[in-house]
N, C-alpha and C positions, 0 to 999 in steps of 0.2 A: 752552629752553623758549621755543615762540614769545606772538607779542603774543596773537592766539586764545585759546590753551591757559591763558594767565597772567589772563585775562579768565575764562577759564571756571571756572578756581581758585581765583578770585574771589567767584563767582557762589554755590558749591556752600561754599562755608567761610561766608557771609554767611548762605547757607540753615538750616545746621547750628547756627553762631552764634547767629543772631536767631531763627530761627523754631522749630529742634528747643529750644533751650533756653527760651523764652516757651510754648511747650505750645502753637502754634499745629497742627499733626498732627493732635491730641488730637480737637480739633472738627470732625475728619471723620468718618466712620463706619465705619472704619476697626475691626476686634473686635478687634487684636492691639494698637495705638499706643493704644487706651480701656484693655483691659486692663493695658496697663504703666504708665498713667499713674492710673490709681486704687492699685493695687501699688504702686508708689514718687514715694509723691507730690514728695518732695524731689530727682528727680531732676537728672542735666544729665549735659549731653555734652562731651565734649571730643573736639576732633579730633586723633588721633595721628600719620597717614597719609595723605598724596592722592595721585595717581597721574591723569597725566592723558593722553590720547592724542585728541588729533582735539576732536572733539564728547563723547566722552566721558571720564566722569572717576569714577575711585574713591576712593571714603575707608576710611579704616578708622577708627572711631569709637569709643572710653571712655564706656558711660553708665554715672555711679556713682550710687548712692541706697542708702535705707533700705526697707525691706521692711514696706512700712507698715499694708498692703490683701493682699486676693487675691489671688493669682498662678496658675492653674494649677491650681483647688481646692487651694492651699495657704495655708493662713490665717496673717496678718503675722507674722512672728516678730521683726518691729524689726534685724533684721543687716541688717550695710549688706555691698553687694555693689560689684563691680564687673566690668562686664562690656562683654565686644565685640561692636557691631554692624558687618557691612562695607554700604555702601549704593550704591550704584551711579546715575547719575546720566547725561543727553543736555542734553547745551547747544545749543540751536542759537539765535542771535542775542540771545543774555544771557539766554537765558532756559531754566528745567530745563523740558524736553517731556518725558522721562522717568523716572523714581523707582521703584529697585526695594531692597529693606531684607531682609540676614539678622541675626537676632537669634542667640546663641552661646547658646542656653537649654541647652546639655550644661555649660560651665562657670556659668548662673545658679544651676539647681535644687538641687545638692551647695552650692552657699551658703548658699542659704534653709531648706537639711536638709529639702527636699521628699521625701514619701515617695513 
């Protein structure tokens, strides 16, 4: 891995460990992020794997938490969950310029016994 790629990995890792775990994303107007924040108030994100190629960084992240609020029409169950997220970033000159995320609801919903 070259120095640019190492710096891009460091930028994304800091984003996940600092920004995501401090709930800064939920202060945006993104509906899904807000819904996760309300349903899993004790959520924590852990970086599992990271791949980098130039400006593109892809991260596999585990979110763990307790289902303590409404999620997708499902009332709180107080069940512990572990869900995979994939996030794709574009890092230019040390700054994240693009960010997309995919959340594995197919494994989440059975964990909260969704109807």
